[in-house]
Every structure is written in C-alpha cells, then in structure tokens.
C-alpha positions as CSV (number, residue, x, y, z in Angstrom):
1,Y,116.9,42.6,111.3
2,E,113.7,42.1,113.3
3,E,112.7,38.5,113.8
4,E,109.0,39.5,114.2
5,L,106.7,41.8,112.4
6,E,104.1,43.7,114.4
7,F,101.2,45.6,112.9
8,F,99.6,48.6,114.8
9,S,96.4,49.7,113.1
10,I,92.8,50.6,113.6
11,K,90.3,48.3,111.9
12,V,88.6,49.9,108.9
13,A,85.8,47.6,107.7
14,D,86.4,48.1,104.0
15,G,90.0,49.3,104.2
16,P,92.3,48.0,101.5
17,L,94.7,46.6,104.0
18,T,93.0,46.2,107.4
19,S,89.9,44.5,106.0
20,R,92.3,41.6,105.1
21,L,94.9,42.0,107.8
22,Q,92.5,41.5,110.6
23,H,91.5,38.1,109.4
24,L,95.0,36.6,109.1
25,K,95.5,33.4,111.1
26,V,98.6,31.6,112.2
27,G,100.2,29.9,109.2
28,D,98.7,32.3,106.6
29,K,101.2,33.6,104.1
30,L,102.1,37.3,103.9
31,L,104.3,38.8,101.1
32,L,106.7,41.5,102.1
33,S,109.1,43.6,100.2
34,R,112.7,44.2,101.3
35,K,112.5,47.8,100.1
36,P,110.3,50.4,101.9
37,T,107.9,52.4,99.8
38,G,105.6,55.3,100.4
39,T,106.1,58.8,101.5
40,L,107.6,58.4,105.0
41,L,111.1,57.7,103.8
42,V,114.1,59.5,105.2
43,D,115.6,59.7,101.7
44,N,112.8,62.1,100.8
45,L,114.1,64.7,103.3
46,L,116.9,67.2,102.9
47,P,119.8,66.8,105.3
48,G,119.3,68.3,108.7
49,R,120.2,68.0,112.4
50,N,116.9,67.3,114.1
51,L,114.2,64.9,112.9
52,Y,110.7,65.4,114.3
53,L,108.4,62.4,114.1
54,I,104.9,63.8,114.7
55,A,102.2,61.2,115.3
56,T,98.6,61.0,116.6
57,G,97.0,57.7,117.5
58,T,98.0,54.8,115.3
59,G,100.1,57.2,113.2
60,L,102.8,56.1,115.6
61,A,103.1,52.8,113.7
62,P,105.7,53.8,111.0
63,F,107.7,55.7,113.5
64,M,108.2,52.6,115.6
65,S,110.1,51.1,112.7
66,I,112.1,54.3,112.1
67,I,113.3,54.6,115.7
68,K,114.5,51.0,115.5
69,D,116.7,51.8,112.5
70,P,120.3,52.4,113.5
71,E,120.8,54.5,110.3
72,I,118.4,57.2,111.5
73,Y,120.7,57.9,114.5
74,Q,123.7,58.3,112.1
75,R,121.8,60.8,110.0
76,F,120.4,63.1,112.7
77,E,121.7,64.5,116.0
78,R,118.3,64.4,117.7
79,I,115.1,62.4,116.9
80,I,112.1,63.9,118.6
81,L,109.1,61.5,118.7
82,T,105.8,63.2,119.5
83,H,102.7,61.0,120.1
84,S,99.5,62.8,120.8
85,V,96.4,60.8,121.9
86,R,93.1,61.4,123.7
87,Y,93.6,59.2,126.7
88,R,96.7,57.8,128.5
89,S,95.6,54.3,127.7
90,E,96.1,55.1,124.0
91,L,99.9,55.8,124.4
92,A,100.8,52.5,122.7
93,Y,104.4,51.4,123.0
94,A,105.3,54.0,125.6
95,Q,107.0,51.3,127.8
96,T,108.8,50.0,124.8
97,I,110.1,53.4,123.9
98,R,111.0,54.4,127.4
99,D,112.4,51.1,128.8
100,E,113.2,48.6,126.1
101,L,114.7,50.6,123.2
102,P,117.3,52.4,125.4
103,S,118.6,49.0,126.5
104,N,118.7,47.4,123.1
105,E,122.0,45.7,122.6
106,Y,122.5,47.0,119.0
107,F,121.4,50.6,119.2
108,G,120.4,51.3,122.8
109,E,123.3,53.8,123.3
110,Q,122.2,55.8,120.3
111,V,118.6,55.8,121.5
112,R,119.7,57.1,125.0
113,E,121.8,59.8,123.4
114,K,119.5,61.0,120.6
115,L,115.9,60.0,121.0
116,I,113.5,62.3,122.8
117,Y,110.0,60.8,123.5
118,Y,107.3,63.4,123.9
119,P,103.8,62.0,124.6
120,S,100.8,64.3,125.1
121,V,97.2,63.6,126.1
122,T,94.2,65.8,125.2
123,R,91.2,64.6,127.2
124,E,92.5,63.7,130.7
125,P,95.2,65.0,133.1
126,F,98.8,64.0,132.0
127,E,102.3,65.3,132.4
128,T,101.9,67.0,129.0
129,N,98.3,68.0,128.1
130,G,97.2,69.4,124.7
131,R,97.2,68.9,121.0
132,I,100.6,68.6,119.5
133,T,99.9,71.6,117.2
134,D,99.0,73.8,120.2
135,L,102.2,72.7,122.0
136,M,104.2,73.7,118.9
137,C,102.5,77.1,118.5
138,S,102.7,78.0,122.2
139,G,106.4,77.1,122.3
140,R,105.9,74.5,125.1
141,L,107.2,71.6,122.9
142,F,110.6,73.4,122.4
143,Q,110.8,74.4,126.0
144,D,110.1,70.9,127.2
145,V,112.6,69.1,124.9
146,G,115.3,71.8,125.2
147,L,115.5,72.7,121.5
148,R,115.0,76.0,119.6
149,P,111.9,76.7,117.6
150,F,111.7,75.1,114.2
151,D,114.1,76.4,111.6
152,Q,114.6,75.4,107.9
153,V,118.3,74.7,108.2
154,N,118.2,72.2,111.0
155,D,114.8,70.7,111.3
156,R,113.1,67.9,109.3
157,F,109.7,66.4,109.8
158,M,107.8,63.2,109.2
159,V,104.1,63.4,110.0
160,C,101.5,60.7,110.4
161,G,98.1,60.7,112.0
162,S,94.7,62.1,111.9
163,P,93.7,64.2,108.8
164,S,93.0,67.3,111.0
165,M,96.5,67.1,112.6
166,L,98.1,66.6,109.1
167,R,96.3,69.7,107.8
168,E,97.3,71.8,110.9
169,V,100.9,70.7,110.9
170,C,101.3,71.2,107.1
171,T,99.8,74.7,107.4
172,L,102.1,75.5,110.4
173,L,105.2,74.3,108.5
174,D,104.1,75.9,105.2
175,E,103.6,79.3,106.9
176,Q,107.2,79.1,108.2
177,G,108.6,78.4,104.7
178,F,109.1,74.7,105.0
179,I,108.7,72.7,101.8
180,E,106.9,69.4,101.6
181,S,108.7,66.6,99.7
182,H,107.0,65.4,96.5
183,R,107.7,62.5,94.3
184,G,111.4,62.8,93.3
185,V,111.9,66.1,95.0
186,V,113.3,66.2,98.6
187,G,111.9,68.6,101.1
188,H,111.8,69.7,104.7
189,Y,108.9,67.4,105.6
190,V,107.0,64.3,104.5
191,I,103.5,63.2,105.5
192,E,101.5,60.0,105.3
193,R,98.0,60.4,104.0
194,A,96.9,56.8,104.6
195,F,94.2,57.6,107.2
196,V,90.6,57.4,106.4
197,E,88.3,60.1,107.8
198,S,85.1,58.8,109.4
C-alpha cells in the first residue's frame, strides 16, 4: 500500500544489487515482484506471542517494511525492534519509528499498543549502551522492555545485520533450544545472510 519505495543499504562496489542500485536515476525502470521472497518471512516462523526483530546497522531495512505491515500486529502481541549501531548518528529511521508510525492513520493504534523500539549504541554514550547480544545475555534487554527472558513457546525472531551479530545470536538461540527455519520447515527464528564481510 506504500506509494513510495525507499532503499536503505550500504554501497558494495561489486555487490549484485547495490552496484546497480546506486546508479539509478529518475525515470529509470525497476522491476518489482508483488510477492516477498527470501528468508525473512513471517510465514517461516512458528506461531508465537512476541516477535523480536534484531538488527544491526542497515540490517534494519527489511524490518522497516515489516513494522509497517498491519498483518504483523494481528499475528503477534508484541513486536520488539532492536537496532544496534556504533554511533547515534547511525540510528536511521529512529524519528520515523518513534514519531511517525504511532500516528499512522491505518495502523498507528496497533503500533502504539504493540511495537517496542529498543535502540542501542556501542561506541558513545547513549540511553542504552552495548552490543545487542550482551544486552540479551545480561538480561538488560528483558528488564528494559518489560518482558520475560526468551522462551520457545512465546518468542520468535527475525535477525538481520552484521555477520558477527548473526553468528552470536544464532549461537545464543541454538544453545537455548530454538530452531532455525530452513526451506520449507518453519522454526523459532529466521536470519538474513545477505551481508558481505569486508
């Protein structure tokens, strides 16, 4: 239902998408599919109560679409969007998430009732300092958002960001008995492996 499409990405010189995307000009044609594809699909998750969207850096991009989808608010009681970056200036879309989405005429009420935004910064003072995995392991994340520690019955996860964060979150979830979704098999969590290590 969006009238505009916005792309949030880093520029990868020889990247299969960004090497072309960064050179688009007004009037250029872009083909889009109506059906989403990839790993970060809610249908790949088992039913649950809480959906954790765990992002670092530009890994926030797919979650910006997800938190604008009214269906997500029908499927989950709480949506917890974590966004961990190095510096405050990298907290892209913070104003949109905090100010604009809650006043959206179509789904603002659901956003106000169900979306919890949890930004964290690692390299300068901020209201929440630290890597998201450290905030999970210490229990601070749960204390700050007012929810119980992760459990397999209620909690589902979508994870997108740096390769190191993906590894750490997968290890953390695997050690607690959560199961990653694989093609055709639903699970407790899904990850996006689209990031290139430099």
